[in-house]
C-alpha positions as CSV (number, residue, x, y, z in Angstrom):
1,M,-61.5,-21.9,-3.2
2,D,-62.4,-25.3,-2.5
3,A,-58.9,-26.1,-3.7
4,I,-57.3,-23.7,-1.3
5,V,-59.5,-24.6,1.4
6,Q,-58.5,-28.1,1.1
7,F,-54.8,-27.9,0.9
8,V,-55.1,-25.7,4.2
9,R,-57.0,-28.5,5.7
10,N,-55.2,-31.2,5.3
11,A,-51.5,-29.2,5.8
12,L,-52.9,-28.5,9.0
13,C,-54.1,-32.2,9.5
14,T,-50.3,-33.2,8.5
15,I,-49.3,-30.6,11.0
16,K,-51.0,-32.0,13.4
17,N,-50.1,-35.9,12.9
18,F,-46.2,-35.3,12.7
19,S,-46.3,-32.7,15.8
20,F,-44.8,-29.6,14.1
21,L,-44.9,-27.1,16.3
22,S,-45.6,-29.0,19.6
23,D,-44.3,-26.5,21.7
24,T,-46.2,-23.7,20.3
25,F,-49.7,-22.9,21.4
26,L,-51.2,-25.0,18.8
27,Y,-51.0,-27.8,21.1
28,D,-52.4,-26.3,24.4
29,P,-56.4,-26.1,24.9
30,K,-56.0,-23.8,28.0
31,V,-55.4,-21.1,25.5
32,T,-58.8,-21.3,23.7
33,A,-60.1,-21.7,27.3
34,K,-58.9,-18.1,27.7
35,Y,-61.3,-17.1,25.5
36,Y,-64.3,-19.6,25.4
37,T,-64.9,-22.3,28.1
38,F,-66.2,-25.3,26.4
39,P,-68.2,-28.4,28.3
40,S,-66.4,-31.7,29.1
41,P,-64.9,-33.2,26.6
42,L,-64.9,-30.2,24.2
43,D,-62.8,-28.4,26.5
44,Q,-59.6,-30.6,25.2
45,T,-60.0,-29.0,22.1
46,T,-56.4,-27.1,20.9
47,P,-56.2,-24.2,19.0
48,L,-55.2,-26.4,16.1
49,E,-57.8,-28.4,16.1
50,I,-60.4,-25.4,15.7
51,F,-58.6,-24.2,12.8
52,I,-58.9,-27.7,11.3
53,S,-62.7,-27.6,12.2
54,V,-63.6,-24.3,10.2
55,T,-62.0,-26.1,6.9
56,Q,-64.0,-29.2,7.9
57,F,-67.2,-27.4,8.4
58,Y,-66.4,-25.8,5.1
59,A,-65.8,-28.9,3.5
60,F,-69.0,-30.2,5.2
61,V,-71.2,-27.0,3.2
62,S,-69.2,-26.7,-0.1
63,V,-68.9,-30.2,-0.7
64,S,-72.6,-31.2,-0.1
65,R,-73.8,-28.4,-2.2
66,S,-71.8,-29.6,-5.1
67,G,-73.1,-32.9,-4.6
68,Y,-76.4,-31.6,-4.3
69,S,-75.9,-29.2,-7.3
70,L,-74.4,-32.3,-9.2
71,L,-77.7,-34.4,-8.2
72,T,-80.0,-32.0,-9.2
73,E,-79.1,-29.3,-11.4
74,G,-76.4,-31.1,-13.5
75,G,-78.7,-34.6,-13.2
76,L,-82.5,-34.9,-12.4
77,K,-83.4,-31.6,-14.0
78,K,-81.0,-31.9,-16.6
79,L,-82.3,-35.0,-17.6
80,Q,-86.1,-33.7,-17.7
81,L,-84.7,-31.1,-20.1
82,I,-83.1,-33.6,-22.4
83,Q,-86.1,-35.6,-22.6
84,R,-88.6,-32.4,-23.3
85,L,-85.7,-31.3,-26.1
86,L,-86.0,-35.1,-27.2
87,N,-89.0,-34.9,-27.5
88,A,-89.8,-31.4,-29.3
89,K,-86.9,-32.2,-31.4
90,D,-89.3,-35.5,-32.6
91,K,-92.6,-33.2,-32.7
92,S,-90.9,-31.1,-35.1
93,R,-89.2,-33.7,-37.6
94,K,-92.6,-35.3,-37.6
95,D,-94.7,-31.9,-38.7
96,E,-91.9,-30.5,-40.8
97,P,-92.9,-30.9,-44.5
98,K,-90.3,-32.5,-46.3
99,K,-88.5,-30.0,-49.2
100,S,-85.9,-30.9,-51.5
101,K,-83.0,-28.9,-51.5
102,E,-82.0,-27.4,-54.8
103,N,-78.3,-26.3,-53.3
104,K,-76.9,-29.6,-52.3
105,T,-74.5,-27.8,-49.5
106,E,-77.5,-26.3,-47.9
107,A,-79.0,-30.0,-47.6
108,V,-76.2,-31.3,-46.6
109,S,-75.0,-28.7,-44.0
110,E,-79.0,-29.0,-42.7
111,S,-78.4,-33.0,-42.3
112,V,-75.0,-32.7,-40.4
113,A,-76.6,-30.3,-38.2
114,R,-80.1,-32.0,-37.3
115,R,-77.6,-35.2,-36.8
116,L,-75.2,-33.4,-34.7
117,V,-77.8,-32.0,-32.1
118,I,-79.6,-35.2,-31.7
119,E,-76.2,-36.9,-30.8
120,S,-75.3,-34.1,-28.7
121,L,-78.8,-34.3,-26.7
122,V,-77.8,-37.7,-26.0
123,K,-74.1,-37.5,-24.9
124,E,-75.6,-34.9,-22.7
125,G,-77.9,-37.1,-21.6
126,D,-75.8,-39.9,-20.3
127,A,-73.8,-37.3,-18.9
128,A,-76.6,-36.0,-16.7
129,T,-76.6,-40.1,-16.0
130,R,-73.4,-40.0,-14.3
131,S,-73.7,-36.3,-12.9
132,T,-77.0,-37.8,-10.7
133,F,-74.9,-40.4,-9.7
134,V,-71.8,-38.6,-8.8
135,G,-73.8,-36.0,-7.2
136,M,-75.3,-38.8,-4.7
137,N,-71.4,-39.6,-3.7
138,V,-70.0,-36.5,-3.5
139,L,-73.6,-35.5,-1.0
140,A,-72.6,-38.0,1.2
141,I,-68.8,-37.3,1.3
142,G,-70.1,-34.0,2.3
143,I,-72.5,-35.0,5.0
144,A,-69.6,-37.2,6.3
145,F,-67.5,-34.1,6.8
146,F,-69.9,-33.0,9.4
147,W,-68.7,-36.1,11.9
148,L,-64.9,-35.3,11.2
149,F,-66.0,-31.7,11.8
150,A,-67.5,-32.7,15.2
151,N,-64.2,-35.4,15.9
152,S,-62.2,-32.1,15.7
153,Y,-64.0,-31.0,18.9
154,H,-63.8,-34.6,20.7
155,V,-68.2,-35.0,20.2
156,T,-67.6,-38.3,19.1
157,S,-66.1,-39.4,22.3
158,T,-69.7,-38.7,23.8
159,D,-72.9,-40.4,22.2
160,W,-74.1,-37.2,20.8
161,I,-74.1,-38.1,17.4
162,G,-73.4,-41.6,17.6
163,G,-70.2,-41.6,19.5
164,I,-67.1,-43.3,17.6
165,Y,-69.3,-45.4,15.9
166,G,-70.9,-42.6,14.3
167,L,-67.4,-41.4,12.9
168,I,-66.4,-45.0,11.8
169,H,-69.8,-45.1,9.8
170,A,-69.3,-41.4,8.2
171,L,-65.8,-42.8,7.5
172,T,-67.0,-45.8,6.1
173,V,-69.7,-43.9,3.7
174,M,-66.8,-41.8,2.7
175,E,-64.3,-44.6,1.6
176,V,-67.4,-46.1,-0.4
177,A,-68.2,-42.9,-2.3
178,L,-64.6,-42.3,-2.9
179,L,-64.3,-45.4,-4.6
180,F,-66.6,-45.4,-7.1
181,L,-64.8,-41.7,-7.7
182,L,-61.7,-43.6,-8.1
183,Y,-63.4,-45.4,-10.8
184,Y,-64.4,-42.3,-12.5
185,M,-60.9,-40.9,-12.3
186,L,-59.7,-44.2,-14.2
187,K,-62.3,-43.4,-16.5
188,D,-61.6,-40.2,-17.7
189,G,-57.7,-40.4,-17.7
190,A,-58.2,-43.0,-20.3
191,S,-60.6,-40.9,-22.0
192,L,-58.4,-38.5,-22.2
193,I,-55.8,-39.9,-23.4
194,R,-57.7,-41.4,-26.1
195,K,-59.4,-38.0,-27.2
196,S,-55.4,-36.9,-27.3
197,F,-54.6,-39.3,-30.0
198,Q,-58.0,-39.0,-31.9
199,M,-57.5,-34.8,-31.9
200,K,-54.0,-35.5,-33.4
201,A,-55.0,-38.0,-36.0
202,F,-58.2,-36.1,-37.0
203,A,-56.0,-32.7,-37.5
204,K,-54.0,-34.5,-39.9
205,K,-56.4,-35.4,-42.1
206,I,-59.3,-32.8,-41.3
207,T,-60.6,-31.5,-45.3
208,A,-63.9,-30.2,-46.2
209,S,-64.7,-33.5,-47.6
210,E,-64.7,-34.9,-44.4
211,I,-67.2,-32.5,-42.6
212,E,-70.4,-34.8,-43.7
213,N,-69.1,-37.3,-41.8
214,I,-67.9,-35.4,-38.3
215,T,-68.9,-36.5,-34.8
216,V,-70.1,-34.5,-32.2
217,E,-66.7,-34.2,-30.6
218,Q,-64.9,-33.5,-33.8
219,Y,-67.4,-30.4,-34.6
220,S,-66.7,-29.2,-31.0
221,W,-62.5,-29.6,-31.6
222,M,-63.0,-27.5,-34.8
223,V,-65.5,-24.6,-33.1
224,N,-62.9,-24.6,-30.4
225,G,-65.6,-25.9,-27.8
226,W,-69.5,-26.2,-28.5
227,S,-71.4,-25.4,-25.5
228,P,-75.0,-25.5,-26.6
229,F,-77.6,-24.4,-24.1
230,W,-78.5,-28.0,-23.4
231,T,-75.1,-28.6,-21.5
232,E,-76.8,-26.4,-19.0
233,F,-79.9,-26.2,-16.9
234,S,-82.6,-24.0,-18.8
235,N,-85.4,-23.2,-16.9
236,A,-87.4,-21.7,-19.9
237,S,-90.3,-23.0,-20.9
238,I,-90.8,-25.9,-23.0
239,G,-92.0,-23.4,-26.1
240,A,-88.9,-21.3,-25.5
241,E,-86.5,-24.1,-25.5
242,G,-87.8,-25.7,-28.9
243,K,-87.4,-22.3,-30.6
244,I,-84.0,-22.0,-28.9
245,L,-83.1,-25.3,-29.8
246,E,-84.3,-24.4,-33.6
247,K,-81.4,-21.5,-33.9
248,E,-78.6,-23.7,-32.2
249,E,-79.5,-26.0,-35.1
250,E,-79.5,-23.5,-37.8
251,A,-76.3,-21.9,-36.2
252,V,-74.4,-25.4,-36.4
253,A,-75.9,-25.7,-39.7
254,A,-74.2,-22.0,-41.1
255,Q,-71.1,-23.4,-39.7
256,I,-71.1,-26.8,-41.4
257,A,-71.2,-25.0,-44.6
258,L,-68.7,-22.6,-44.3
259,F,-66.4,-25.9,-43.3
260,L,-67.7,-27.3,-46.6
261,K,-66.5,-24.8,-48.5
262,K,-63.3,-24.2,-46.7
263,V,-61.3,-25.6,-43.5
264,D,-58.7,-23.0,-42.5
265,S,-55.3,-24.8,-41.7
266,D,-54.9,-22.8,-38.2
267,I,-57.8,-25.2,-37.2
268,S,-55.7,-28.3,-37.6
269,E,-52.5,-26.6,-35.9
270,R,-55.2,-25.4,-32.9
271,I,-56.5,-29.1,-32.8
272,L,-52.9,-30.3,-32.7
273,L,-52.2,-28.1,-29.8
274,E,-55.4,-28.9,-27.7
275,S,-54.8,-32.9,-28.0
276,R,-51.2,-32.1,-26.3
277,I,-53.2,-30.2,-23.6
278,A,-55.6,-32.9,-23.4
279,L,-52.9,-35.4,-22.9
280,F,-51.3,-33.5,-20.3
281,E,-54.8,-33.7,-18.6
282,G,-55.1,-37.4,-19.0
283,Y,-51.7,-38.1,-17.5
284,R,-52.9,-35.6,-14.6
285,E,-56.2,-37.3,-14.0
286,Y,-53.9,-40.7,-13.6
287,L,-52.2,-38.6,-11.1
288,Y,-55.3,-37.6,-9.0
289,L,-56.2,-41.0,-9.2
290,L,-52.8,-42.4,-7.3
291,L,-53.2,-39.6,-4.6
292,N,-56.8,-40.4,-4.0
293,F,-56.0,-44.1,-4.2
294,F,-53.3,-43.6,-1.4
295,A,-55.8,-41.4,0.6
296,F,-58.6,-44.1,0.2
297,Y,-56.1,-46.9,1.2
298,G,-54.7,-44.5,3.8
299,Y,-58.0,-43.7,5.4
300,M,-59.2,-47.3,5.5
301,A,-56.5,-48.2,7.9
302,S,-58.6,-46.6,10.4
303,I,-61.8,-48.6,9.8
304,L,-59.7,-51.8,9.8
305,V,-58.4,-51.0,12.7
306,F,-61.6,-49.9,14.4
307,Y,-63.1,-53.5,13.7
308,F,-60.4,-55.5,14.3
309,Q,-58.9,-54.6,17.6
310,D,-57.6,-57.5,18.7
311,E,-54.2,-57.6,16.7
312,A,-53.6,-61.7,18.3
313,S,-57.4,-62.4,16.3
314,Q,-57.0,-60.7,13.5
315,P,-57.2,-62.7,9.9
316,S,-54.4,-62.7,8.1
317,Y,-55.5,-60.6,5.1
318,I,-56.1,-57.9,7.3
319,R,-52.7,-57.9,8.7
320,A,-51.6,-58.2,5.3
321,M,-53.2,-55.1,4.3
322,L,-52.1,-53.3,7.0
323,F,-48.5,-53.6,6.3
324,H,-48.6,-56.0,9.4
325,L,-48.1,-53.2,11.6
326,P,-49.3,-52.7,15.1
327,N,-52.6,-50.9,14.9
328,A,-51.7,-48.0,16.3
329,D,-49.0,-47.3,13.9
330,A,-51.3,-48.5,10.9
331,D,-53.6,-46.1,12.3
332,W,-51.6,-43.3,12.6
333,L,-49.8,-44.3,9.1
334,G,-52.9,-44.8,7.2
335,N,-54.3,-40.8,8.4
336,A,-50.5,-39.4,7.7
337,V,-50.8,-40.6,4.3
338,G,-54.2,-39.9,3.3
339,D,-53.9,-36.1,4.9
340,F,-50.2,-35.8,2.8
341,A,-52.1,-37.2,-0.6
342,W,-54.5,-34.7,-0.3
343,T,-52.5,-31.8,0.5
344,V,-50.5,-32.6,-2.4
345,E,-53.7,-32.8,-4.7
346,P,-54.8,-29.3,-4.4
347,L,-51.3,-27.7,-4.9
348,I,-51.7,-29.8,-8.1
349,I,-55.5,-28.5,-9.4
350,L,-53.8,-24.8,-8.3
351,T,-50.4,-24.9,-10.5
352,S,-52.5,-26.7,-13.8
353,P,-53.4,-23.7,-15.3
354,L,-50.3,-22.1,-15.2
355,I,-49.1,-25.5,-16.8
356,V,-51.5,-25.0,-19.4
357,N,-50.9,-21.4,-20.4
358,S,-47.7,-22.2,-20.9
359,M,-48.1,-24.8,-23.3
360,K,-49.8,-22.4,-25.7
361,P,-48.0,-20.1,-28.2
362,K,-47.9,-16.8,-26.8
363,A,-49.6,-15.2,-29.3
364,M,-52.4,-17.2,-28.8
365,S,-52.5,-16.1,-25.1
366,K,-52.0,-12.8,-25.2
367,K,-54.8,-12.9,-28.1
368,K,-57.2,-14.6,-25.4
369,V,-56.0,-11.7,-22.8
370,D,-56.7,-8.8,-25.5
């Protein structure tokens, strides 16, 4: 739903930028006055701006809620959960009496399972730390959307919520937050491409003898996705969490024991397929990075134009950043590029599942549906 609303919002903004359908009711504020009389200067609001404002308010609510969820549920609370589980694991290890296993396979499987669980907990703790920081930035972007929503009603031409300075400050906050997100897009793209090559190499050499040294990622590839309960926030008591943790470790040990006996050939084939999908997702992440960079740079032009309004006294590096365009042209072009880039992005988001499904064999897709 978020991608659909994003597409509609920025498509409407693109229509406004290029004055498409300029001879229709969309640009006539008198049409709005027939249904509701806004006070000045809100009475200048056109039907097109009202349509845009609805999608901007949706973004204000939706993006803010997503950011808050990433910050709390996916970040701070999950960090507390991971710490509790690590403490419980450490305590159980100290209290557990040392037993010598006569069955070598059982001993190896339990040892590998214990290691994988601990590594997964540490990895998920790192992910929760990242989620905390990302959530802060997403929340900032979501809150800033309120000023864009207000700007559609020309509220920023008053001093009610900080005026034009409030709008520019909101845009600045969005730009700073987006800059950090661009870094993670670059990092994720490289990670996915690296993962693709690692999966391909692993699929070619995977044997029962390699199981004892597999990593968390490799185990997840073999079981077609490992999502233990600590990857999601849990409200269970520490006692219940400890018991569930033990059951999860036992389940992993049982699966490892099976792999130690035999690794089916279809596992390698599936991992090879997933490696191609990961490669596609990596390049797609770079495409997201490119589109969001265009949006970042485009919207930045509006901020630069605001703070350097006197074109004659603009520093040379500012003139270069604005491509030596007049302020009005740079402001218009920046917004047009940003809106268009964020119109294309949701189209890619919406069509990606179709592309991924087309990369899978028909037999696998049919089996999944059945």
